[in-house]
N, C-alpha and C positions, 0 to 999 in steps of 0.2 A: 373510542373506547367507552364502554359502559361497565362500571364495576359496582357491585353491591356486596356489602358486608365482607369486604376483603381487607387484609392487612398487608401493607407494603413496608418492607424494612431494608434499609441500606441500599436504596436504588434511586435512579434518576427517572423522573416522570415528567413528560411534557403534558401540560394541562390543557392546552388549546384544543377545543373541540371535544373534550372528554367530559363524562358525567360520572361522579362518584357519590354513591349513596351509602351512608353509614359505614364509611371506610376509615381505617386507621393508617396513618403514615408515621413510621418510626425512623428517625435519622435519614430521611430522604432529601434529595435535592429536587425541589419543585420548580419547574421552568414554566414561565408564562410570557407569551409574546403579545397577547392582546389582539390576535388576528381572528380568533373564533371564541364564542362564549364558552364558559366553563360552569359546571354544576358541582358544588361541594356541599351537598345537603347532608347534614348530620354527621359530617366527617370530623376527625380529630387529627391534629398535627402534633407530634412529640419530637422536639429537638430537630426540626427540619431546617434546611437552608433554602432560601428563595433566590431565584435568578430571573431577572426581568430582561427581555430582549425586544428588539423591534419597536412597534408602537407602544408597548407597555413601558419599556425603558425610556422612550421619548416622553411619555406622560409623567413618569416619576421625576425625570430630569427637569421638565417644565415646572412641575409643582415645587421642586426644590428652588429653582431660579426665582419663581414668584415669591416664595417665602423670604429668600435672601434679599429680594428687591423691596421688601416692605409690605407685601400683601399677606401679612400673617393672619389677619382676620378671615380672609378668603380661604386660606388653607386650613386653618383651625375650624372654620365653618364646615368645610368639606368633611373633616374627620367627625365632627359632631353629627352630621347627616348620616355618615356611614354607621356610626354607633346607634343611630335611631334617636338621638337626643334633640335634633333640630328638624322642624317640619316647615319652617319659613326662613327666609333670608336670601342672600345673594347667590345661592348655589342652585343651579339647574342641571340635573343629570339626565341625559337621554340615552336610550339603548339603540 
């Protein structure tokens, strides 16, 4: 799916393999499995719920387990990298 300048309201959307440019999501359930890349360029989410499945759910669960096991610096570093606050450190992300 490729969507441009569209508004989605009160619907469930599978994000895997889709591209959204300048779209608005209102009260949607956004599902991500991590099987295929997603583009969310310039899009806005308002009061949406997220659902992670498959590899994406495994990654979130693994990160939670690392955090609980004491690797807090690693997980906080990943979030700093995501926010663009950290350019060096123990985080290496590959596509």
